[in-house]
N, C-alpha and C positions, 0 to 999 in steps of 0.2 A: 442483844446488844445493834442498835442501827447504826449503818457505816453510809459515807459518801464514799464510791472506791472508783477509781481509775481504771481504766481498762487492764494496765495488767495486776488489778486486784491489789493495788497498796494504797492507804489512805488518801483521801486528796485536800485533808486540812490536816491543821499539827505539822510533827517537826516535817512530813513529808509533800511537798506542794506539786503540784500538778506540772505535767511535761506539757510542748506543744504537740499538738496532733499530728501522724504522720502525713510528710508531706506541707504543713502548715507554718506559715511562716511569720514572726511576730516583727510587728512594724511597719511600715508606710505612715502618711499624713498622720496625723495627728492634733486636726487645727493649726497644721503647718510643720508638725514634730510627730516625729515617731513614739510610738507609745513603749515605756519601757516595759519589759518584760516583767519585769519584780511584780508590778502594776498591774499587767493582767493576770499572771500569776493566782494574787491577791483578792482580786476580783471575781474568777473564778471560784476561788474556797471560800469564797462570803456567800457566794451563792448556794454553793452545794450544803454549807452549814445550816445558815438561815430553814430548808429546805427537811436536815438532818430531826429528827424524834426519838430521844432526847436530845437539846443541842451540845455537840460534841466538848470536853473538856472543859465542863461548867460553866461556857462563854453565856452570855448576857444579848436577849435579840436585839432589845433596843440601843446597845452600843453596838453591836455589829453592824446595825440597818443604819445609825448615826456616824457612823464612819465612814460608810464607801457610798449612802445615798446621798445627792444633792437634796439642801433644803426643798427645791421645786420638784420634788422626784415623783415622777406618774406608775404606778405597776395595773397592767393589764393583763386578762387571760377570759376564756371564751363566757365568766360568768361573772367578773367583777372589774370596776377600773375606779382605781382611788389614786390618789394624791397627796404627800405629804408627807415626811418617815413617822408621823405618827399614827396616818390612819394606814400608812403600808406595815408599822410592829403591829398593829390592830392584827390584820389578816393571816400575817405567821403566825400568832398567838393563838389564829384557831386551831393552825395543824396538834400543838400539844392538848386542846382539848377534843379532839375528833379519833386522834389516834395516840396507840399503844407504842407503835416505835416505827422507824420508817427505815428505809433503803436506798442510796441514791447513788447510781452508778456513771459516770462520765465518758460516752464513747468518744466524743471530740470536741476542740474546739477552736476556736479561728478568730482572727481579725477581722474584720467587717470591711466590705468592700469602702473605700476612703479613707481608713481608718479611725472612724470615731466611734467605734463602739467593738464589744465583742460575740459572737453568735455561740449558743453549747447548745451542743446535741444528749440528751440525758436519759435516761429509765430512771422512772421513781415510782417504790413497791409502795404502799400503804397498809399499814395493817392497823385496822377500826378496833376502835375501843369497844369490849364487850363481844366481839366475835372472834372465830378462832383463825387459824392463819393463812385457812383455805379460803376466807374469802377476802384475801389480799386484794387490794387495786393496784394494778401493773399499767402505770400512764408511761406511752412515751414522748416527750416535749420539747420541742425544739425552744430557746430561749433565744433572745434578741435585746442587747443593751447598749443602749446609747449614750456617751460617756461625755461630761463637759468638760471644759478645759483645765479644772483641776484635777482632772480624772475621777470624778468622782459618778455615778450612776444618776442619769437622769430621764429616761426613761428603761423600766423591765417590763418587755411583754414574754408573755408564753402561749405557746399555740399547741394546743392537743385537739385532741375531739372526743367529744362525747360518748361515740358508737367506742372507742377505746375504753371506757370506762368502763359501759356495759358488756363489752366481751371480755373483762378482764374478772366475768364475776361469773362464778361456778350456775349453774341453774338456769340464773338470770340469762348469759350466754345464750343458753338450751333452747331456751323460749323466744329471745329475741331471733334467734337463726330461722327457728320455724314462723316467725309472723314475719319477717321479711321476705321466706320460699312462702308463705299463702297471699301475703300482698301484692308478691311480685305476679303470681299466677291470675288471681282475681283481677288486677288492674290490667293484665295482658287482655284476659276473655272479654274485660268489660269495654275495652278498646277497639277489642275486633268485631263485640255483639254493633256495637254506636254503627261504627263501617258499612255490615251488613246492613240498618235499619235507615241508612243516608239514601235516597232515589237518587238513580240512577242515571244521569242526563245522557241525552240522546246527543252524539254524535251531531257538531254542528256540520251543514255544508255548505259551502259557500257558492253566493249565488254570482249567474252568471250574468254576466253589462252586455 
């Protein structure tokens, strides 16, 4: 069964709510006031839950996004950019179509500079349908959440690299590493050959006046 976990291994949703990361401080400007710590925990738990397959405690994805996302919200990652809760819900519904289960580990979170949002550092493990666990995709994801004046998510941006997906898949990673090594050697020798074929200019001698 999929779980979203804190660094100490406890569930991040449901009765156990997340705690601030070591050294982190909940507070600062929140459009002129401090962010309530309960709101920060609620947003973090919501983000963890929408990446969890199946959803924890029988939650409804549309209800979770409707409760925590603004009507003007946008979602962006390296592959897509969509606007409105309806389109964001559709994107996260795709996870349940592609995955058998998922596991999310929260490493840390903190209030962003200026107190207008929250950033999260997570590891997400996705187990694809029709494939054994051996082929699970493991992603390190950095999430930035910009909140509006009511505390709802106005902008949700995920940062991850395509290379991290490739490197998480056995055999594919091996081929990828071999390709990178070969391409590096070939490109180096091509550059060296081009430089060798370039005509050497004779040194210029300054004319005496």
